[in-house]
N, C-alpha and C positions, 0 to 999 in steps of 0.2 A: 636768735642771732645766727647769721649766716656763717657757715664753717667752710674753710678751705680744705680741700682734700689732698693737696700736694704742696710740696715746697719747691719753689723755683730756685733750687740750690745754685748750681753753677752751670753755665754753658762751657763745656769742655769742647770747644768747637775746633776741629782740626780739618784742614783742607785735605781732600781724599786722594789727591795725586799731584805730582809735580807739573802736570799739564793743567790746562784750565779745567777745574773740577766742576761738577754739577751737583754737589752735595757738600755738607759739612756736618760733623757729628755733634751730638747733644747728649748730655747726661743730666738727670735730676733724680731726686729721691721722692717716691710716692708715699704719702701718709694717709691713714684713715681718719675718720671723724674725731677720734680720741687723741690724735697726734702721734700714733704709733706707726712705724714704717710698715708698708704692705709687703710682707715677705713672700716671695714665690707666688705672687698673684698676677692675674691678668688685668691690665689697665688699658684704657684707650686715651689717646692724645690727639688733639687738633692743633696744628701749627699754622699760623698765618704770618705772612710778610706784609707789613703796612708801609705806606708812603708818608714821609715828612713828619709824622707825629705818632704818639701812642694811640690816638683815635683817628688816624688817617685812613685813606682809601686802601682797601684790601687788594693787593696785587696778586696774591697767591695763597692758597690754602691746601693743606694735605692732612690726612689722618693716618694714624698708626695704631695697631693693636700689639701690645708688647707684654712680655712676662718679666716681672721684677726678679732680682736675685734675692739671696737670703737676707740682704741688708735693705731691701726695698729700692735698690738702684735700677734705673731704667736707662738703656743706651739705644739711640736711634740715629739715623742719618737724615737730616733735613734736606729735602730734595729728592728723596727716594721713597716717600710714602705714597698713599693713594690720593692723587690730586682731585680736589673738588671745585677749586676756583683757579683759573689761569694755568700757566705752566712755569715751572722753575726756570727753565732755559730762556723763557721770554722776559724775565725780570731785567730791567735796565739798571744795573748796579752803579753805573757811572753818573747818574743824576739823582739829586736830592738825597736826603737821609732816609735810612730804612730802619724799621722797628720789627721785632719778632714778638708775636703774641702766642702764649702757650695756654691751652685749655686742656682739662683732664677729666675723665670719668673713671674713678677708682674701681667701679664695678665692671669696666670693660665694655660699656654700652655707648650711647650717644648723648647722655645727660651731662654735658660738659660744664665744668666750672672754670672760670678764668683764674689762673694762678700767677699771671704776671705778664707784663709787657716791657721789653727792654730795647734800647737802641743798639743797633749793630754798627760797628765802625769799619775796621780794615778788612774783615773777612770777605764781604761782597766785592770790595774794590780789587782784591786779589783775583776774584773770579773774572772781572772784566779786563784786568790788566794782564792776566796770565802769569803773574809773578809767582814765585815759589814761596808759599807759606809765610805771609806777613802776619803781624801781631798787633792787636789793640783790644781794649776792653772798656766798657762803661756799665755801671750799675749791675753787677753780677754777671756781666757778659764776658766770658773769658775765651780769648782766641789763643788756643794752646798750640802754637806752632812756631816757625822759625823766621828770623829776619836775616837776609843777606848771607844765608848759609849755602855755599856750593858743596853738595855732597861729595865725599871723598871715597867712594867705593865700598859702601856697606849696604847690604840688604838683609833684613831679618824677617823670616816667615814663621808664623805661630799658629797653633791650634788652641784648644781649650786649656791644655796644661803643659805644653812645651813650646819652646822657641829655638830656632836654629839660624845661625848666622853664616852669610856668604860675604866674602871680602876680596878685594885686591889691594895690595900694598900701594900707598901713595908714591913710593919710590920705584914702582915697577915690579913685574913678575907675573905669576899665574893666579887667576881667580880660583878660590877654593872655599868649600864649606868647612867650617871649623867651629865646633862647640855646640853644646845643647844646654839650655836652661830649662829646668823643670819647676812647675808651680803646684802648690798644694790646693789652690782654689782656681776657678776659671779665670783666664786672662781677659781683661776688659778693655785694654787700650795700650797705646805705644806713642812715643815721641822721639824725634831725631834731630840732632845737630849735624854739623859737617863731619865730625869724626866719631860721634857717639850715637847709640840708640838705647833707649830704655823701654822695656816691656813691663807691664804691671797688671796685677790682679787686684782684688779687693784690699789686700793687706800687705802685699810685698811687691817690690820692684827690683828688676835685675838689669844691669848695664852691660852693653857690648861696645867695644871700641876698637879702633885701629890707631896706632900712634901716628901723629903728623910727620914724624921723621922715619916712618916705614916700619915694616914688621908684619906680624900676624894679627888678624882679627880675633879677639878673645872676649869671652864673658868674664867679668870680674866683680864680685861682690853682690850682696843682697841688702836692700834696705827694707826693714819691717816697720809697719805702722800700727798704732794702737786703736785707730778708728779707720773707717773705710776711706780709701783713696777716692778723691772726687775730681782731680784734674792734673794736668801736666803741661809743661811749657819748656821750650828750648831756645837757646841762643848759641852764638858761636862757641864751640868747644864744651858745652855743658847742657844738661837737662835738669829740670826741677820737677819733682812729683810732690803733690800735697794732698793732705786729708783736711778735715775741718779745722784742725788746730795745730798742725805741724807741716813743715815743708823740708824736703831733703834733696840733696844735689849729687849728681854724678858728673864728673868732669874729666877732661884730659888737658894737659898743658899745651898751649900753642907751640911750645918749644920741644914737645915730644915727651915720651914716657908712658906710664901706665894709667889707664882710666880707673878712677876710684870714686867711691862715695865719700863725701867729706862735708860734715856739718849739718846740723838741724836747727831750723828756726821754729820756735814755739810761739803760739799766739794765745792771748787771753780771751779773745772773742772769735767767732767763726770766720775763717778765711772767705773773702768775697771774690777775689780775683787775682790775676797776675798779668804782668806785661814784660816783654823782653825787647832789648835793643841789641846792638852788636856784641858787646862783651858783658852786658849787665842784665839783671832781671830784678824786678820788684814784685813781691807778694804782699797783699794787703787784706786787712779785715775792715771792720767798720771804722776803727779809730787808730790803727797803727799800720805802718808800712815798713817792710824790711828788705834790704838790698843785698844781692849776691853778685859777685863779679869774678872774672878771671882776667888777669892782666894781658893786654895784647902782646906783650913781649915775653910772656911765659910766667910760670909759677903755679901756685895752688889756688884752686877755686875756693872762695871764702865768703861767708856771710859777714857783712860789716855795716853797722849802723841801723838805727831805728828812728823813724819819723812819727811823731804823735800828732793827732788831729783833734781839735775841739768839737768838730761836728762830723757826721758820717762821711766817709770817703765816697765820692761819686764815680770816679774813674781816673784815667791816666792817658797821657800822650807820650810819644817817643820819637826821637830823631837821632840817628848816629849813635853817639856814646852818651846820650842824655835821656832821662825819663823824668817826667813831671807828673805827680799825683795830686789830685785836687778834691776838695770837699766843696760845700756851698760857698764858703767864704775865704778859703786859703789854699795856696798851691805851694808844693815843696819839690825841690829838684834833687835827683840822684844822678851822678855822673862818674865817668872814668876818663882819664886823659887818653886820647888816641895814641900817644907815644908811650903809654904804660903807666903803672902805678896802682893806687888803691881806689876802689869804688867808694864814694862818700856822698852823704847828704850835705848839701850846702845851700842855705838861703830859703826864706819863706816870704811870700807876698800875700798880703791880706786885701780883701775886697769888701766894700761897704754894701754891696748887693750880691745876690746869688750868681755864681759862675754859671754861664750858659754853655760854654764850649771852648774850643781852641783849635789851633792848626799848627802843623810842624812842616819842616822842609821834607820830611819823609811822607807827607800827605796822608 
């Protein structure tokens, strides 16, 4: 029997700059033939961008040689590998659908095994539009970035084990460095909203914020995880960091105040992905989706509501203050009123044949 040597865990794909980027980041966990993570090992990956379908024309291919961490996690930037077919800059993201194919050799050579093909949604279209960090995902493809977030004067710079914040108050004044966050294991990623930044390692995440009503940029609070962090996502005023079975949130109220960690959502099956809109985020596994919100008129960031699915969740779409999550045969909506209130699940539609796709006014 053919054995796969890697798990196509999650794309934690983050656009690399606020200008039109030429790369996005990717994470996965490499496994050996017995199913154990390859700890501190050298692995080789081949990444291909396909046109129109999972078996479509190859537009671009690149290779990477990477060393996994102690948990078997691999981090790389798609678009910054060694190109073997085409150029990343030459991809026309504005026409047709795009798919990403991942192949891996766990021995670090060129004997690649196909470990998955997934459709990309909004990440490439942000490349062509030059928009700042839009968000979408389908079938384990997670675009972990921001929608409609105009940054409000925070930059965090980090090394392997420490992160330092620079800020200017939204109400005016002098830009200053303030605060250091130290980590017990190497930092592997970060995510930002308009007034918050979270930096994370394998098992801990730390939040930096500046209050919307002014003041000093400050680190506040640490979230610890019982299993390795595999992804992150942001929306207006908050960030969510997640491992395989739990998701935790860092937020600041739109009305001002202190940035805080608040609430944990636990999952009975592995988390597959996440999606954000203006003031809401949904994190989902195979059969359940959980919503997080912060009210546009202020208040506490809160997890509220669970949607259960009878068949595996395939993906999600978003527009404004609405998120729709769908499986083969049903779609469920999570929303928050633009005038404020609570984020809620409301309504299910059922289909007699498999759902093929969708479209929103957010494109």
